C-alpha positions as CSV (number, residue, x, y, z in Angstrom):
1,X,103.7,98.3,107.0
2,X,103.9,101.8,105.4
3,X,106.7,104.5,106.3
4,X,104.3,107.6,107.7
5,X,107.3,110.0,107.9
6,X,105.7,113.3,107.2
7,X,107.3,116.0,104.9
8,X,109.7,117.2,107.3
9,X,110.8,114.0,108.0
10,X,109.3,113.2,111.2
11,X,108.1,109.8,112.2
12,X,104.8,109.3,113.8
13,X,106.2,108.5,117.1
14,X,108.0,112.0,116.7
15,X,105.0,113.6,116.1
16,X,103.3,112.1,119.4
17,X,106.4,113.0,121.4
18,X,105.9,116.6,120.1
19,X,102.3,117.0,121.6
20,X,101.9,119.6,124.3
21,X,99.3,119.0,127.1
22,X,98.9,120.8,130.5
23,X,100.1,117.4,131.9
24,X,102.9,115.6,130.3
25,X,102.2,112.4,128.6
26,X,103.7,109.1,130.3
27,X,106.0,107.2,128.1
28,X,103.4,104.2,127.7
29,X,100.8,106.6,126.6
30,X,103.1,107.8,124.0
31,X,103.8,104.3,122.9
32,X,100.0,103.7,122.5
33,X,99.4,106.7,120.8
34,X,101.9,105.9,118.4
35,X,100.5,102.5,117.9
36,X,97.0,103.9,117.1
37,X,98.3,106.9,114.9
38,X,100.5,104.2,112.9
39,X,97.1,102.0,112.5
40,X,95.1,104.9,111.4
41,X,97.6,105.7,108.9
42,X,98.1,102.5,107.6
43,X,94.5,102.7,106.9
44,X,94.6,105.7,105.3
45,X,97.3,105.0,103.0
46,X,95.2,102.5,101.2
47,X,93.0,105.8,100.3
48,X,96.2,107.7,99.1
49,X,96.1,109.9,102.4
50,X,99.1,110.8,104.5
51,X,99.9,112.4,107.6
52,X,100.6,115.9,105.6
53,X,97.1,115.5,104.4
54,X,95.6,115.3,107.6
55,X,97.6,118.0,109.0
56,X,95.4,120.4,106.8
57,X,92.4,119.7,108.7
58,X,93.3,117.9,112.3
59,X,95.9,117.4,114.8
60,X,95.7,113.2,114.2
61,X,98.9,112.9,116.6
62,X,97.1,115.0,119.3
63,X,93.9,113.2,118.9
64,X,95.5,110.0,119.1
65,X,97.3,111.0,122.6
66,X,94.0,112.4,124.0
67,X,92.0,109.2,123.0
68,X,94.8,106.9,124.5
69,X,94.9,109.1,127.6
70,X,91.3,109.4,128.1
71,X,91.0,105.4,127.8
72,X,93.5,104.8,130.5
73,X,92.2,107.4,133.0
């Protein structure tokens, strides 16, 4: 597994925890979103893509949390 810390030193877990939504996420939702984010970043790393690259075009941590929350609601 690759270290996916961003250029500001934030881990995937820290990035997910920083996502703000109208209804705060549960710890289990944050954990599941972090697992999803890490899996996506593992796949992206094989193509030389990092979380910083995604930051240019999308809120990937936020999207992972939203998908996780949608699947559990």
